[in-house]
PDB file of N, CA, C and O in Angstrom:
ATOM      1  N   MET A   1      19.492 -38.300  -7.007  1.00  0.00           N
ATOM      2  CA  MET A   1      19.309 -37.272  -5.997  1.00  0.00           C
ATOM      3  C   MET A   1      20.649 -36.610  -5.672  1.00  0.00           C
ATOM      4  O   MET A   1      20.719 -35.401  -5.451  1.00  0.00           O
ATOM      5  N   ARG A   2      21.680 -37.397  -5.648  1.00  0.00           N
ATOM      6  CA  ARG A   2      23.003 -36.860  -5.343  1.00  0.00           C
ATOM      7  C   ARG A   2      23.461 -35.885  -6.433  1.00  0.00           C
ATOM      8  O   ARG A   2      24.088 -34.866  -6.142  1.00  0.00           O
ATOM      9  N   ASP A   3      23.138 -36.210  -7.696  1.00  0.00           N
ATOM     10  CA  ASP A   3      23.502 -35.311  -8.798  1.00  0.00           C
ATOM     11  C   ASP A   3      22.776 -33.973  -8.687  1.00  0.00           C
ATOM     12  O   ASP A   3      23.342 -32.921  -8.984  1.00  0.00           O
ATOM     13  N   LEU A   4      21.531 -34.028  -8.260  1.00  0.00           N
ATOM     14  CA  LEU A   4      20.770 -32.797  -8.082  1.00  0.00           C
ATOM     15  C   LEU A   4      21.404 -31.925  -7.004  1.00  0.00           C
ATOM     16  O   LEU A   4      21.539 -30.715  -7.190  1.00  0.00           O
ATOM     17  N   LEU A   5      21.788 -32.512  -5.900  1.00  0.00           N
ATOM     18  CA  LEU A   5      22.427 -31.748  -4.828  1.00  0.00           C
ATOM     19  C   LEU A   5      23.778 -31.192  -5.268  1.00  0.00           C
ATOM     20  O   LEU A   5      24.121 -30.059  -4.931  1.00  0.00           O
ATOM     21  N   ASN A   6      24.550 -31.984  -6.024  1.00  0.00           N
ATOM     22  CA  ASN A   6      25.829 -31.493  -6.537  1.00  0.00           C
ATOM     23  C   ASN A   6      25.618 -30.314  -7.490  1.00  0.00           C
ATOM     24  O   ASN A   6      26.355 -29.329  -7.443  1.00  0.00           O
ATOM     25  N   GLY A   7      24.607 -30.423  -8.353  1.00  0.00           N
ATOM     26  CA  GLY A   7      24.301 -29.331  -9.270  1.00  0.00           C
ATOM     27  C   GLY A   7      23.865 -28.080  -8.541  1.00  0.00           C
ATOM     28  O   GLY A   7      24.267 -26.972  -8.893  1.00  0.00           O
ATOM     29  N   LEU A   8      23.042 -28.261  -7.522  1.00  0.00           N
ATOM     30  CA  LEU A   8      22.591 -27.126  -6.718  1.00  0.00           C
ATOM     31  C   LEU A   8      23.755 -26.468  -5.989  1.00  0.00           C
ATOM     32  O   LEU A   8      23.837 -25.242  -5.920  1.00  0.00           O
ATOM     33  N   HIS A   9      24.643 -27.273  -5.451  1.00  0.00           N
ATOM     34  CA  HIS A   9      25.818 -26.747  -4.755  1.00  0.00           C
ATOM     35  C   HIS A   9      26.709 -25.965  -5.729  1.00  0.00           C
ATOM     36  O   HIS A   9      27.220 -24.897  -5.391  1.00  0.00           O
ATOM     37  N   HIS A  10      26.884 -26.496  -6.913  1.00  0.00           N
ATOM     38  CA  HIS A  10      27.692 -25.815  -7.931  1.00  0.00           C
ATOM     39  C   HIS A  10      27.042 -24.492  -8.342  1.00  0.00           C
ATOM     40  O   HIS A  10      27.739 -23.493  -8.519  1.00  0.00           O
ATOM     41  N   ALA A  11      25.717 -24.475  -8.496  1.00  0.00           N
ATOM     42  CA  ALA A  11      25.013 -23.251  -8.872  1.00  0.00           C
ATOM     43  C   ALA A  11      25.157 -22.173  -7.800  1.00  0.00           C
ATOM     44  O   ALA A  11      25.361 -21.001  -8.117  1.00  0.00           O
ATOM     45  N   VAL A  12      25.053 -22.569  -6.537  1.00  0.00           N
ATOM     46  CA  VAL A  12      25.201 -21.603  -5.440  1.00  0.00           C
ATOM     47  C   VAL A  12      26.614 -21.042  -5.408  1.00  0.00           C
ATOM     48  O   VAL A  12      26.801 -19.850  -5.164  1.00  0.00           O
ATOM     49  N   ARG A  13      27.609 -21.885  -5.652  1.00  0.00           N
ATOM     50  CA  ARG A  13      28.996 -21.398  -5.680  1.00  0.00           C
ATOM     51  C   ARG A  13      29.197 -20.393  -6.813  1.00  0.00           C
ATOM     52  O   ARG A  13      29.878 -19.384  -6.630  1.00  0.00           O
ATOM     53  N   GLN A  14      28.613 -20.660  -7.975  1.00  0.00           N
ATOM     54  CA  GLN A  14      28.751 -19.736  -9.103  1.00  0.00           C
ATOM     55  C   GLN A  14      28.048 -18.412  -8.805  1.00  0.00           C
ATOM     56  O   GLN A  14      28.556 -17.348  -9.160  1.00  0.00           O
ATOM     57  N   LEU A  15      26.890 -18.470  -8.161  1.00  0.00           N
ATOM     58  CA  LEU A  15      26.178 -17.246  -7.815  1.00  0.00           C
ATOM     59  C   LEU A  15      26.950 -16.422  -6.795  1.00  0.00           C
ATOM     60  O   LEU A  15      26.923 -15.192  -6.848  1.00  0.00           O
ATOM     61  N   LYS A  16      27.635 -17.079  -5.873  1.00  0.00           N
ATOM     62  CA  LYS A  16      28.442 -16.360  -4.880  1.00  0.00           C
ATOM     63  C   LYS A  16      29.645 -15.692  -5.529  1.00  0.00           C
ATOM     64  O   LYS A  16      30.093 -14.640  -5.073  1.00  0.00           O
ATOM     65  N   LYS A  17      30.174 -16.302  -6.598  1.00  0.00           N
ATOM     66  CA  LYS A  17      31.336 -15.717  -7.282  1.00  0.00           C
ATOM     67  C   LYS A  17      30.980 -14.378  -7.913  1.00  0.00           C
ATOM     68  O   LYS A  17      31.755 -13.426  -7.825  1.00  0.00           O
ATOM     69  N   SER A  18      29.828 -14.298  -8.542  1.00  0.00           N
ATOM     70  CA  SER A  18      29.421 -13.056  -9.212  1.00  0.00           C
ATOM     71  C   SER A  18      28.241 -12.452  -8.454  1.00  0.00           C
ATOM     72  O   SER A  18      27.108 -12.476  -8.934  1.00  0.00           O
ATOM     73  N   LEU A  19      28.510 -11.922  -7.290  1.00  0.00           N
ATOM     74  CA  LEU A  19      27.477 -11.398  -6.400  1.00  0.00           C
ATOM     75  C   LEU A  19      26.758 -10.186  -7.005  1.00  0.00           C
ATOM     76  O   LEU A  19      25.551 -10.027  -6.828  1.00  0.00           O
ATOM     77  N   GLY A  20      27.492  -9.347  -7.709  1.00  0.00           N
ATOM     78  CA  GLY A  20      26.874  -8.163  -8.317  1.00  0.00           C
ATOM     79  C   GLY A  20      25.853  -8.546  -9.373  1.00  0.00           C
ATOM     80  O   GLY A  20      24.747  -8.006  -9.395  1.00  0.00           O
ATOM     81  N   LEU A  21      26.213  -9.466 -10.241  1.00  0.00           N
ATOM     82  CA  LEU A  21      25.299  -9.922 -11.284  1.00  0.00           C
ATOM     83  C   LEU A  21      24.086 -10.620 -10.661  1.00  0.00           C
ATOM     84  O   LEU A  21      22.955 -10.426 -11.105  1.00  0.00           O
ATOM     85  N   THR A  22      24.328 -11.422  -9.645  1.00  0.00           N
ATOM     86  CA  THR A  22      23.233 -12.106  -8.966  1.00  0.00           C
ATOM     87  C   THR A  22      22.257 -11.108  -8.366  1.00  0.00           C
ATOM     88  O   THR A  22      21.044 -11.290  -8.469  1.00  0.00           O
ATOM     89  N   THR A  23      22.764 -10.070  -7.749  1.00  0.00           N
ATOM     90  CA  THR A  23      21.916  -9.038  -7.151  1.00  0.00           C
ATOM     91  C   THR A  23      21.085  -8.333  -8.216  1.00  0.00           C
ATOM     92  O   THR A  23      19.889  -8.115  -8.028  1.00  0.00           O
ATOM     93  N   ILE A  24      21.716  -7.975  -9.335  1.00  0.00           N
ATOM     94  CA  ILE A  24      21.006  -7.292 -10.421  1.00  0.00           C
ATOM     95  C   ILE A  24      19.911  -8.185 -10.991  1.00  0.00           C
ATOM     96  O   ILE A  24      18.808  -7.714 -11.266  1.00  0.00           O
ATOM     97  N   VAL A  25      20.203  -9.456 -11.168  1.00  0.00           N
ATOM     98  CA  VAL A  25      19.213 -10.383 -11.717  1.00  0.00           C
ATOM     99  C   VAL A  25      18.036 -10.535 -10.756  1.00  0.00           C
ATOM    100  O   VAL A  25      16.886 -10.539 -11.195  1.00  0.00           O
ATOM    101  N   ILE A  26      18.296 -10.659  -9.467  1.00  0.00           N
ATOM    102  CA  ILE A  26      17.221 -10.817  -8.489  1.00  0.00           C
ATOM    103  C   ILE A  26      16.352  -9.557  -8.431  1.00  0.00           C
ATOM    104  O   ILE A  26      15.127  -9.656  -8.364  1.00  0.00           O
ATOM    105  N   ILE A  27      16.971  -8.384  -8.456  1.00  0.00           N
ATOM    106  CA  ILE A  27      16.209  -7.131  -8.433  1.00  0.00           C
ATOM    107  C   ILE A  27      15.380  -6.990  -9.700  1.00  0.00           C
ATOM    108  O   ILE A  27      14.222  -6.576  -9.641  1.00  0.00           O
ATOM    109  N   THR A  28      15.964  -7.330 -10.845  1.00  0.00           N
ATOM    110  CA  THR A  28      15.232  -7.254 -12.110  1.00  0.00           C
ATOM    111  C   THR A  28      14.035  -8.194 -12.110  1.00  0.00           C
ATOM    112  O   THR A  28      12.945  -7.807 -12.532  1.00  0.00           O
ATOM    113  N   LEU A  29      14.223  -9.415 -11.647  1.00  0.00           N
ATOM    114  CA  LEU A  29      13.109 -10.362 -11.569  1.00  0.00           C
ATOM    115  C   LEU A  29      12.023  -9.868 -10.617  1.00  0.00           C
ATOM    116  O   LEU A  29      10.836  -9.993 -10.918  1.00  0.00           O
ATOM    117  N   ALA A  30      12.411  -9.318  -9.491  1.00  0.00           N
ATOM    118  CA  ALA A  30      11.429  -8.818  -8.526  1.00  0.00           C
ATOM    119  C   ALA A  30      10.617  -7.664  -9.127  1.00  0.00           C
ATOM    120  O   ALA A  30       9.397  -7.621  -8.974  1.00  0.00           O
ATOM    121  N   LEU A  31      11.287  -6.734  -9.807  1.00  0.00           N
ATOM    122  CA  LEU A  31      10.577  -5.616 -10.435  1.00  0.00           C
ATOM    123  C   LEU A  31       9.657  -6.095 -11.555  1.00  0.00           C
ATOM    124  O   LEU A  31       8.538  -5.600 -11.691  1.00  0.00           O
ATOM    125  N   ALA A  32      10.118  -7.051 -12.354  1.00  0.00           N
ATOM    126  CA  ALA A  32       9.304  -7.571 -13.450  1.00  0.00           C
ATOM    127  C   ALA A  32       8.066  -8.293 -12.926  1.00  0.00           C
ATOM    128  O   ALA A  32       6.972  -8.123 -13.466  1.00  0.00           O
ATOM    129  N   ILE A  33       8.230  -9.085 -11.891  1.00  0.00           N
ATOM    130  CA  ILE A  33       7.086  -9.803 -11.320  1.00  0.00           C
ATOM    131  C   ILE A  33       6.102  -8.812 -10.693  1.00  0.00           C
ATOM    132  O   ILE A  33       4.889  -8.974 -10.826  1.00  0.00           O
ATOM    133  N   GLY A  34       6.616  -7.798 -10.018  1.00  0.00           N
ATOM    134  CA  GLY A  34       5.744  -6.778  -9.426  1.00  0.00           C
ATOM    135  C   GLY A  34       4.983  -5.987 -10.480  1.00  0.00           C
ATOM    136  O   GLY A  34       3.790  -5.728 -10.322  1.00  0.00           O
ATOM    137  N   ALA A  35       5.666  -5.601 -11.557  1.00  0.00           N
ATOM    138  CA  ALA A  35       5.006  -4.856 -12.636  1.00  0.00           C
ATOM    139  C   ALA A  35       3.955  -5.721 -13.324  1.00  0.00           C
ATOM    140  O   ALA A  35       2.864  -5.245 -13.635  1.00  0.00           O
ATOM    141  N   ASN A  36       4.276  -6.972 -13.559  1.00  0.00           N
ATOM    142  CA  ASN A  36       3.338  -7.890 -14.196  1.00  0.00           C
ATOM    143  C   ASN A  36       2.089  -8.071 -13.330  1.00  0.00           C
ATOM    144  O   ASN A  36       0.970  -8.054 -13.844  1.00  0.00           O
ATOM    145  N   THR A  37       2.273  -8.242 -12.037  1.00  0.00           N
ATOM    146  CA  THR A  37       1.146  -8.395 -11.131  1.00  0.00           C
ATOM    147  C   THR A  37       0.280  -7.140 -11.119  1.00  0.00           C
ATOM    148  O   THR A  37      -0.948  -7.228 -11.118  1.00  0.00           O
ATOM    149  N   THR A  38       0.916  -5.979 -11.111  1.00  0.00           N
ATOM    150  CA  THR A  38       0.176  -4.713 -11.118  1.00  0.00           C
ATOM    151  C   THR A  38      -0.649  -4.560 -12.386  1.00  0.00           C
ATOM    152  O   THR A  38      -1.821  -4.190 -12.323  1.00  0.00           O
ATOM    153  N   ILE A  39      -0.053  -4.837 -13.528  1.00  0.00           N
ATOM    154  CA  ILE A  39      -0.763  -4.692 -14.800  1.00  0.00           C
ATOM    155  C   ILE A  39      -1.942  -5.643 -14.869  1.00  0.00           C
ATOM    156  O   ILE A  39      -3.033  -5.242 -15.273  1.00  0.00           O
ATOM    157  N   PHE A  40      -1.744  -6.896 -14.483  1.00  0.00           N
ATOM    158  CA  PHE A  40      -2.848  -7.841 -14.532  1.00  0.00           C
ATOM    159  C   PHE A  40      -3.939  -7.492 -13.533  1.00  0.00           C
ATOM    160  O   PHE A  40      -5.114  -7.742 -13.801  1.00  0.00           O
ATOM    161  N   SER A  41      -3.586  -6.926 -12.399  1.00  0.00           N
ATOM    162  CA  SER A  41      -4.603  -6.497 -11.432  1.00  0.00           C
ATOM    163  C   SER A  41      -5.440  -5.352 -11.995  1.00  0.00           C
ATOM    164  O   SER A  41      -6.659  -5.325 -11.821  1.00  0.00           O
ATOM    165  N   ILE A  42      -4.794  -4.417 -12.663  1.00  0.00           N
ATOM    166  CA  ILE A  42      -5.517  -3.295 -13.264  1.00  0.00           C
ATOM    167  C   ILE A  42      -6.419  -3.776 -14.386  1.00  0.00           C
ATOM    168  O   ILE A  42      -7.572  -3.355 -14.474  1.00  0.00           O
ATOM    169  N   VAL A  43      -5.912  -4.652 -15.246  1.00  0.00           N
ATOM    170  CA  VAL A  43      -6.724  -5.191 -16.348  1.00  0.00           C
ATOM    171  C   VAL A  43      -7.914  -5.954 -15.788  1.00  0.00           C
ATOM    172  O   VAL A  43      -9.024  -5.831 -16.305  1.00  0.00           O
ATOM    173  N   ASP A  44      -7.703  -6.731 -14.751  1.00  0.00           N
ATOM    174  CA  ASP A  44      -8.795  -7.482 -14.146  1.00  0.00           C
ATOM    175  C   ASP A  44      -9.853  -6.549 -13.580  1.00  0.00           C
ATOM    176  O   ASP A  44     -11.048  -6.770 -13.779  1.00  0.00           O
ATOM    177  N   ALA A  45      -9.426  -5.517 -12.881  1.00  0.00           N
ATOM    178  CA  ALA A  45     -10.379  -4.604 -12.243  1.00  0.00           C
ATOM    179  C   ALA A  45     -11.125  -3.747 -13.261  1.00  0.00           C
ATOM    180  O   ALA A  45     -12.306  -3.455 -13.075  1.00  0.00           O
ATOM    181  N   VAL A  46     -10.446  -3.341 -14.338  1.00  0.00           N
ATOM    182  CA  VAL A  46     -11.053  -2.402 -15.280  1.00  0.00           C
ATOM    183  C   VAL A  46     -11.788  -3.105 -16.418  1.00  0.00           C
ATOM    184  O   VAL A  46     -12.874  -2.675 -16.807  1.00  0.00           O
ATOM    185  N   MET A  47     -11.220  -4.164 -16.949  1.00  0.00           N
ATOM    186  CA  MET A  47     -11.776  -4.739 -18.170  1.00  0.00           C
ATOM    187  C   MET A  47     -12.516  -6.057 -17.983  1.00  0.00           C
ATOM    188  O   MET A  47     -13.455  -6.330 -18.731  1.00  0.00           O
ATOM    189  N   LEU A  48     -12.139  -6.868 -17.032  1.00  0.00           N
ATOM    190  CA  LEU A  48     -12.698  -8.210 -16.953  1.00  0.00           C
ATOM    191  C   LEU A  48     -13.899  -8.318 -16.027  1.00  0.00           C
ATOM    192  O   LEU A  48     -14.777  -9.150 -16.260  1.00  0.00           O
ATOM    193  N   ARG A  49     -13.960  -7.520 -15.010  1.00  0.00           N
ATOM    194  CA  ARG A  49     -15.090  -7.591 -14.084  1.00  0.00           C
ATOM    195  C   ARG A  49     -16.246  -6.741 -14.609  1.00  0.00           C
ATOM    196  O   ARG A  49     -16.021  -5.677 -15.185  1.00  0.00           O
ATOM    197  N   PRO A  50     -17.481  -7.204 -14.412  1.00  0.00           N
ATOM    198  CA  PRO A  50     -18.623  -6.409 -14.880  1.00  0.00           C
ATOM    199  C   PRO A  50     -18.781  -5.137 -14.052  1.00  0.00           C
ATOM    200  O   PRO A  50     -18.308  -5.051 -12.918  1.00  0.00           O
ATOM    201  N   LEU A  51     -19.447  -4.166 -14.636  1.00  0.00           N
ATOM    202  CA  LEU A  51     -19.689  -2.908 -13.929  1.00  0.00           C
ATOM    203  C   LEU A  51     -20.645  -3.138 -12.763  1.00  0.00           C
ATOM    204  O   LEU A  51     -21.565  -3.949 -12.869  1.00  0.00           O
ATOM    205  N   PRO A  52     -20.437  -2.435 -11.655  1.00  0.00           N
ATOM    206  CA  PRO A  52     -21.336  -2.601 -10.503  1.00  0.00           C
ATOM    207  C   PRO A  52     -22.647  -1.844 -10.732  1.00  0.00           C
ATOM    208  O   PRO A  52     -22.895  -0.815 -10.103  1.00  0.00           O
ATOM    209  N   SER A  53     -23.464  -2.349 -11.615  1.00  0.00           N
ATOM    210  CA  SER A  53     -24.724  -1.709 -11.972  1.00  0.00           C
ATOM    211  C   SER A  53     -25.879  -2.652 -11.661  1.00  0.00           C
ATOM    212  O   SER A  53     -25.765  -3.865 -11.839  1.00  0.00           O
ATOM    213  N   ALA A  54     -26.989  -2.090 -11.195  1.00  0.00           N
ATOM    214  CA  ALA A  54     -28.142  -2.919 -10.854  1.00  0.00           C
ATOM    215  C   ALA A  54     -28.781  -3.518 -12.106  1.00  0.00           C
ATOM    216  O   ALA A  54     -29.238  -4.661 -12.086  1.00  0.00           O
ATOM    217  N   GLN A  55     -28.814  -2.744 -13.196  1.00  0.00           N
ATOM    218  CA  GLN A  55     -29.408  -3.223 -14.449  1.00  0.00           C
ATOM    219  C   GLN A  55     -28.442  -2.926 -15.605  1.00  0.00           C
ATOM    220  O   GLN A  55     -28.624  -1.937 -16.315  1.00  0.00           O
ATOM    221  N   PRO A  56     -27.430  -3.758 -15.801  1.00  0.00           N
ATOM    222  CA  PRO A  56     -26.427  -3.476 -16.823  1.00  0.00           C
ATOM    223  C   PRO A  56     -26.977  -3.497 -18.250  1.00  0.00           C
ATOM    224  O   PRO A  56     -26.357  -2.924 -19.146  1.00  0.00           O
ATOM    225  N   GLN A  57     -28.118  -4.138 -18.484  1.00  0.00           N
ATOM    226  CA  GLN A  57     -28.689  -4.169 -19.831  1.00  0.00           C
ATOM    227  C   GLN A  57     -29.224  -2.800 -20.249  1.00  0.00           C
ATOM    228  O   GLN A  57     -29.495  -2.580 -21.429  1.00  0.00           O
ATOM    229  N   GLN A  58     -29.379  -1.883 -19.301  1.00  0.00           N
ATOM    230  CA  GLN A  58     -29.887  -0.551 -19.625  1.00  0.00           C
ATOM    231  C   GLN A  58     -28.774   0.474 -19.826  1.00  0.00           C
ATOM    232  O   GLN A  58     -29.070   1.647 -20.053  1.00  0.00           O
ATOM    233  N   LEU A  59     -27.517   0.075 -19.750  1.00  0.00           N
ATOM    234  CA  LEU A  59     -26.410   0.992 -19.994  1.00  0.00           C
ATOM    235  C   LEU A  59     -26.296   1.261 -21.485  1.00  0.00           C
ATOM    236  O   LEU A  59     -26.479   0.356 -22.298  1.00  0.00           O
ATOM    237  N   VAL A  60     -26.000   2.486 -21.840  1.00  0.00           N
ATOM    238  CA  VAL A  60     -25.846   2.865 -23.245  1.00  0.00           C
ATOM    239  C   VAL A  60     -24.560   3.660 -23.415  1.00  0.00           C
ATOM    240  O   VAL A  60     -24.009   4.200 -22.456  1.00  0.00           O
ATOM    241  N   GLU A  61     -24.101   3.716 -24.641  1.00  0.00           N
ATOM    242  CA  GLU A  61     -22.928   4.518 -24.976  1.00  0.00           C
ATOM    243  C   GLU A  61     -23.369   5.609 -25.937  1.00  0.00           C
ATOM    244  O   GLU A  61     -24.012   5.329 -26.949  1.00  0.00           O
ATOM    245  N   VAL A  62     -23.028   6.840 -25.627  1.00  0.00           N
ATOM    246  CA  VAL A  62     -23.418   7.977 -26.455  1.00  0.00           C
ATOM    247  C   VAL A  62     -22.172   8.483 -27.159  1.00  0.00           C
ATOM    248  O   VAL A  62     -21.140   8.715 -26.529  1.00  0.00           O
ATOM    249  N   GLU A  63     -22.276   8.654 -28.479  1.00  0.00           N
ATOM    250  CA  GLU A  63     -21.175   9.182 -29.274  1.00  0.00           C
ATOM    251  C   GLU A  63     -21.699  10.276 -30.184  1.00  0.00           C
ATOM    252  O   GLU A  63     -22.879  10.311 -30.533  1.00  0.00           O
ATOM    253  N   ARG A  64     -20.805  11.159 -30.556  1.00  0.00           N
ATOM    254  CA  ARG A  64     -21.178  12.165 -31.546  1.00  0.00           C
ATOM    255  C   ARG A  64     -20.181  12.082 -32.694  1.00  0.00           C
ATOM    256  O   ARG A  64     -19.019  11.728 -32.498  1.00  0.00           O
ATOM    257  N   THR A  65     -20.638  12.404 -33.863  1.00  0.00           N
ATOM    258  CA  THR A  65     -19.759  12.376 -35.034  1.00  0.00           C
ATOM    259  C   THR A  65     -19.694  13.760 -35.639  1.00  0.00           C
ATOM    260  O   THR A  65     -20.685  14.489 -35.687  1.00  0.00           O
ATOM    261  N   ASN A  66     -18.519  14.103 -36.095  1.00  0.00           N
ATOM    262  CA  ASN A  66     -18.314  15.358 -36.815  1.00  0.00           C
ATOM    263  C   ASN A  66     -18.235  15.041 -38.298  1.00  0.00           C
ATOM    264  O   ASN A  66     -17.769  13.966 -38.675  1.00  0.00           O
ATOM    265  N   ARG A  67     -18.669  15.931 -39.117  1.00  0.00           N
ATOM    266  CA  ARG A  67     -18.690  15.666 -40.558  1.00  0.00           C
ATOM    267  C   ARG A  67     -17.295  15.537 -41.145  1.00  0.00           C
ATOM    268  O   ARG A  67     -17.099  14.773 -42.090  1.00  0.00           O
ATOM    269  N   GLY A  68     -16.331  16.256 -40.616  1.00  0.00           N
ATOM    270  CA  GLY A  68     -14.978  16.216 -41.163  1.00  0.00           C
ATOM    271  C   GLY A  68     -14.124  15.076 -40.614  1.00  0.00           C
ATOM    272  O   GLY A  68     -13.101  14.728 -41.203  1.00  0.00           O
ATOM    273  N   ILE A  69     -14.535  14.500 -39.504  1.00  0.00           N
ATOM    274  CA  ILE A  69     -13.756  13.443 -38.856  1.00  0.00           C
ATOM    275  C   ILE A  69     -14.483  12.110 -39.056  1.00  0.00           C
ATOM    276  O   ILE A  69     -15.682  11.997 -38.800  1.00  0.00           O
ATOM    277  N   ALA A  70     -13.737  11.107 -39.517  1.00  0.00           N
ATOM    278  CA  ALA A  70     -14.351   9.817 -39.828  1.00  0.00           C
ATOM    279  C   ALA A  70     -14.699   9.025 -38.572  1.00  0.00           C
ATOM    280  O   ALA A  70     -15.679   8.280 -38.571  1.00  0.00           O
ATOM    281  N   GLU A  71     -13.917   9.171 -37.504  1.00  0.00           N
ATOM    282  CA  GLU A  71     -14.129   8.377 -36.301  1.00  0.00           C
ATOM    283  C   GLU A  71     -15.058   9.117 -35.341  1.00  0.00           C
ATOM    284  O   GLU A  71     -14.975  10.338 -35.209  1.00  0.00           O
ATOM    285  N   PRO A  72     -15.948   8.369 -34.668  1.00  0.00           N
ATOM    286  CA  PRO A  72     -16.827   9.027 -33.675  1.00  0.00           C
ATOM    287  C   PRO A  72     -16.065   9.468 -32.441  1.00  0.00           C
ATOM    288  O   PRO A  72     -15.037   8.888 -32.093  1.00  0.00           O
ATOM    289  N   THR A  73     -16.569  10.485 -31.790  1.00  0.00           N
ATOM    290  CA  THR A  73     -15.961  11.013 -30.574  1.00  0.00           C
ATOM    291  C   THR A  73     -16.842  10.619 -29.389  1.00  0.00           C
ATOM    292  O   THR A  73     -18.055  10.826 -29.416  1.00  0.00           O
ATOM    293  N   ALA A  74     -16.226  10.047 -28.346  1.00  0.00           N
ATOM    294  CA  ALA A  74     -16.997   9.636 -27.175  1.00  0.00           C
ATOM    295  C   ALA A  74     -17.424  10.850 -26.366  1.00  0.00           C
ATOM    296  O   ALA A  74     -16.692  11.836 -26.280  1.00  0.00           O
ATOM    297  N   VAL A  75     -18.586  10.776 -25.784  1.00  0.00           N
ATOM    298  CA  VAL A  75     -19.138  11.832 -24.963  1.00  0.00           C
ATOM    299  C   VAL A  75     -19.196  11.334 -23.521  1.00  0.00           C
ATOM    300  O   VAL A  75     -19.696  10.239 -23.261  1.00  0.00           O
ATOM    301  N   ALA A  76     -18.692  12.126 -22.594  1.00  0.00           N
ATOM    302  CA  ALA A  76     -18.701  11.701 -21.181  1.00  0.00           C
ATOM    303  C   ALA A  76     -20.099  11.813 -20.613  1.00  0.00           C
ATOM    304  O   ALA A  76     -20.316  11.504 -19.442  1.00  0.00           O
TER     305      ALA A  76
END
């Protein structure tokens, strides 16, 4: 336990020495965690949750194809 406290004390002293780098690292981590949370929230809301439909088995997808284009085009 004493070694852990000594290591922690040493780490805090090193972080205080390079305050600018510490600040940049903390800001970068905060932005990365925020962006990651946002992306996963959007993916969860858009792709993982079922559509709020009373009868989802009756939903259909309509596409049209052009003779010159190999891929179908979605129709809204």
